[in-house]
C-alpha positions in Angstrom: 146.6 122.7 89.1 146.4 124.2 85.6 148.5 127.3 85.3 146.8 130.6 85.1 148.7 131.9 82.2 151.9 131.6 80.2 153.9 134.5 78.4 155.5 133.8 75.3 157.9 136.0 73.0 156.5 136.5 69.7 159.0 138.5 67.5 158.9 142.1 69.8 156.3 141.4 71.7 155.3 139.3 74.7 151.8 137.6 74.1 150.0 136.2 77.3 148.2 133.0 77.1 145.8 132.4 79.6 144.5 128.8 80.6 147.4 127.2 78.3 146.6 123.7 79.8 142.7 123.7 78.6 141.9 120.9 76.5 140.9 122.4 73.4 140.9 119.2 70.8 139.8 116.2 72.7 140.8 113.6 70.5 144.5 113.9 71.2 144.2 116.1 74.2 145.6 119.0 72.7 145.4 122.4 74.5 145.1 126.2 73.9 148.7 126.4 73.9 149.5 123.5 71.7 147.1 125.8 69.3 149.0 128.6 69.9 152.3 126.7 69.2 151.2 125.2 66.1 150.2 128.8 64.6 153.6 130.0 65.9 155.3 126.8 63.8 153.7 127.8 60.7 154.2 131.5 60.8 155.3 132.6 57.7 152.4 130.5 56.1 149.4 131.9 58.3 151.0 135.5 57.8 150.9 134.9 54.1 147.4 133.9 54.2 146.4 136.7 56.7 148.9 139.8 56.0 146.9 142.9 55.8 143.6 141.3 55.2 140.6 142.3 57.3 140.0 138.8 59.3 136.9 137.7 60.7 137.8 135.1 63.9 136.0 132.0 64.7 136.2 131.7 68.4 135.6 128.5 70.3 137.0 129.7 73.8 135.7 126.6 75.4 137.5 124.5 73.1 136.0 122.1 70.5 134.1 119.7 72.7 131.1 117.2 72.1 127.7 119.2 71.7 129.1 122.4 71.3 127.2 124.7 68.8 127.8 127.7 66.8 125.9 130.9 67.8 123.8 132.4 65.3 121.7 135.5 65.0 118.5 133.6 65.7 120.1 132.1 68.7 123.2 133.9 70.1 123.2 131.4 73.0 126.3 129.3 71.3 129.2 128.0 72.6 131.2 129.6 69.5 130.6 132.5 67.3 132.4 134.7 64.6 133.8 138.0 65.7 133.8 140.5 63.0 134.5 143.5 65.2 137.9 143.9 67.1 137.7 143.2 70.8 137.7 146.1 73.1 140.5 144.8 75.0 143.0 144.8 71.7 146.4 146.0 72.5 147.3 149.5 70.5 149.6 147.6 68.6 147.2 145.5 66.6 146.3 146.9 63.3 142.5 147.1 61.9 140.7 148.1 58.9 137.4 149.6 58.2 135.2 147.5 56.1 131.7 147.8 54.7 129.2 145.2 55.0 126.1 144.5 52.6 123.6 146.0 55.2 125.5 149.5 55.2 127.2 148.9 58.5 130.9 149.4 59.0 133.1 147.6 61.3 136.9 147.5 62.5 138.2 144.4 61.7 141.5 142.8 62.7 144.1 143.1 60.1 147.1 140.9 61.0 150.6 142.4 60.3 152.7 140.3 62.3 152.5 136.6 64.0 151.7 138.2 67.6 148.7 139.4 66.3 148.0 135.6 65.1 149.1 134.5 68.7 146.9 137.2 70.3 143.9 135.9 68.5 144.6 132.4 69.3 144.6 133.2 73.0 141.2 134.2 72.6 140.3 130.9 71.5 140.2 131.7 67.5 140.5 128.1 66.2 140.1 129.1 62.6 140.7 132.7 60.9 138.4 134.2 58.1 140.3 136.6 56.0 138.5 138.7 53.4 139.9 138.6 49.4 141.1 142.1 50.2 144.0 144.0 51.8 143.5 146.9 54.2 144.8 149.6 51.5 141.7 148.9 49.4 138.8 147.0 50.9 136.6 147.3 48.0 138.7 145.9 45.3 139.4 142.1 46.2 143.1 140.8 44.8 142.1 136.9 45.1 139.5 134.9 43.1 138.4 132.1 45.2 137.3 128.7 43.6 135.5 126.6 46.4 134.8 123.1 45.3 132.1 121.7 47.8 131.0 118.1 47.5 127.6 117.5 47.9 125.9 114.3 49.6 127.1 111.4 47.7 130.4 112.7 46.5 133.8 113.8 48.6 137.1 114.6 48.5 137.7 112.2 46.0 135.6 113.9 43.6 136.5 117.4 44.5 140.4 116.6 44.1 139.2 115.4 40.5 137.6 118.6 39.5 140.4 120.6 40.8 143.0 118.6 38.9 141.0 117.7 35.4 138.8 120.9 35.6 140.1 123.7 37.4 143.7 123.4 36.7 143.2 122.9 32.8 140.9 126.3 32.6 143.7 128.2 34.4 146.0 127.0 32.3 144.3 128.0 29.1 143.7 131.5 31.1 147.5 131.6 31.8 146.9 132.0 35.5 148.3 130.4 38.2 146.1 128.5 41.0 147.0 127.6 44.4 145.3 124.6 45.6 144.5 123.6 49.4 142.5 121.3 51.3 139.5 122.9 53.1 140.2 120.9 56.1 137.2 118.5 55.4 136.0 117.3 52.2 136.5 120.4 49.7 139.4 121.9 47.9 140.1 125.4 47.6 142.1 126.9 44.7 143.1 130.7 45.0 144.3 133.0 42.1 145.7 136.4 42.9 144.0 138.9 40.6 144.4 142.7 40.2 142.6 144.7 42.5 140.7 146.6 39.6 137.4 145.0 39.9 134.5 145.1 42.6 133.0 142.2 44.5 130.2 141.8 42.0 132.5 141.6 39.2 134.7 139.2 41.0 131.7 137.0 41.7 130.4 137.4 38.1 133.8 136.2 37.2 133.9 133.1 39.7 130.4 132.2 38.7 131.7 131.9 34.5 134.6 129.9 35.8 132.1 127.5 37.7 129.9 127.6 34.2 132.7 126.7 32.4 133.6 123.8 34.6 130.5 122.6 34.6 130.0 122.3 30.8 133.2 120.2 30.6 132.5 117.9 33.6 128.6 118.1 33.6 128.0 114.6 35.1 130.3 115.6 38.3 129.7 119.8 38.3 127.0 121.9 39.3 126.7 125.7 39.8 122.8 125.2 40.8 122.2 127.5 43.8 119.3 125.4 45.0 120.7 122.3 46.9 117.7 120.1 45.8 119.0 120.6 42.2 122.7 119.9 42.7 122.4 115.8 42.7 125.4 114.2 43.7 128.0 116.6 42.6 130.3 119.1 43.2 129.3 122.5 43.9 131.4 125.3 42.5 130.5 127.8 45.1 130.7 131.1 43.5 129.0 133.0 46.5 132.2 132.6 48.2 133.2 135.6 46.1 130.5 138.0 47.2 131.2 140.7 49.9 131.4 139.7 53.4 131.6 135.9 52.3 135.1 134.4 53.6 136.9 131.0 53.6 138.8 129.4 56.2 142.6 130.4 55.5 145.5 128.2 54.5 147.0 126.6 57.4 143.8 127.5 59.7 142.6 125.0 61.9 139.1 123.6 61.8 136.9 122.8 64.5 136.9 119.1 64.9 138.3 116.7 67.6 141.1 115.7 65.7 142.4 119.5 64.8 142.7 119.0 60.9 144.2 121.9 58.9 143.5 123.5 55.7 146.6 122.4 54.2 148.1 124.4 51.1 149.5 121.6 48.7 151.2 121.6 45.3 149.3 120.3 42.4 151.4 117.2 42.2 150.8 116.6 46.1 146.6 116.9 45.3 146.7 113.9 43.4 147.4 111.6 46.5 146.5 114.0 49.6 144.6 112.9 52.1 143.0 115.5 54.0 142.9 113.4 57.4 146.9 113.6 57.3 146.9 117.3 57.8 146.5 118.4 61.7 148.3 120.3 64.2 150.0 117.6 64.9 151.5 116.9 61.9 151.4 120.3 59.8 154.7 121.8 61.9 156.8 118.8 60.6 155.9 118.9 57.3 156.1 123.0 57.2 159.7 122.8 58.8 160.6 120.1 56.1 159.0 121.4 52.9 158.1 125.1 53.6 154.7 126.9 52.2 153.7 125.5 49.0 152.0 128.7 48.6 155.1 130.8 48.8 155.2 132.4 45.1 151.4 132.9 45.5 151.9 136.8 45.6 154.5 136.9 42.6 152.1 137.6 40.2 148.5 139.1 40.0 146.6 138.2 36.9 143.6 140.0 34.6 139.9 139.0 35.1 139.0 140.6 32.0 138.9 136.8 30.1 136.4 135.8 32.8 134.0 138.8 32.5 134.1 138.1 28.6 133.0 134.5 29.2 129.9 135.9 31.7 129.2 138.4 29.0 129.1 135.6 26.1 126.9 133.2 28.5 124.2 135.9 28.9 124.6 136.9 25.3 124.4 133.3 23.9 122.9 131.1 26.7 120.5 133.1 28.4 122.7 132.6 31.4 122.5 135.7 33.9 123.0 136.2 37.5 122.6 133.6 40.0 121.1 134.2 43.9 123.0 135.4 46.4 123.1 134.0 49.9 119.7 134.2 51.4 118.8 137.9 53.0 122.0 139.4 51.2 121.3 143.0 50.8 122.0 144.8 48.0 125.0 147.8 48.5 124.4 150.9 47.6 125.3 151.7 44.0 125.2 148.4 43.3 124.3 147.3 39.2 120.4 145.8 39.4 120.6 141.9 40.0 119.3 139.7 37.5 117.9 136.6 39.4 116.8 133.4 37.5 112.9 133.1 37.4 111.0 130.3 39.0 110.2 129.5 35.5 113.5 128.7 34.5 114.1 126.7 37.3 111.2 124.7 36.4 
């Protein structure tokens, strides 16, 4: 008979893990307790990725079973769901941050400050953590530029890695910035750059688009910033919209909802050259973390300016007629946000 619960000590807290023997990942039979223990094993790393950041929880309370589907606004009957608001049964020691969505609504999101919060969320069936690129002290000014390399059909991790190593890294070096790469947990590559929290989401997104367009100029046969999927071709899409308000990316060390429990793995640039994303799972990462530590340990040591990227954006608009690009579908404008200049249908043609 499965144990109804176990209690574990996490720092100064005691966290109850209910149904610890429930299988969450069928490929190797790993359980909810295995998921919790994984996050404890990489504790310094996952906390570095989440600390004081409003965080959306991707919850799979029934485990990652075949046929499971994600709930949507149109159909909330899914087996898994994204939870933005802090659950009503949250302990009083759990810290939160109030954020504003583009719709104008507000919500209090979990804002992890200690490892017990991660364990408590994992007990809710949180497989993946989606932190905002802001800290709870200032939720309107991102401190992180996120470069999301998303392979389109016909391309894969090898192409994303090539773009990261030969495009992204070269441009970051020219800018005098330090980037920290990680696998997405799938076919993509993410690179994070700490920035000074001086700019709005709109400005950071504009800088990310300028960065993507610069990669596209240098690697036109492999990179695209086209928002319309039918126009991307077999290329790697630089998803600049991941820097828009309320758009989040799975954190470093987050587990992804697949049967073999892959992990979004932080890497050094040198490791990225030979990395295979399938090598990083909840079964392998604890040993790796114990051996090499966190490749992103220095990410908070220095924050960089966004000014050059914004100058590039101005140049693109002035000299090349390249203005803004579409936001995600049904993405409302925040109060006080500048008017968006969308590409016309004629320009698409």
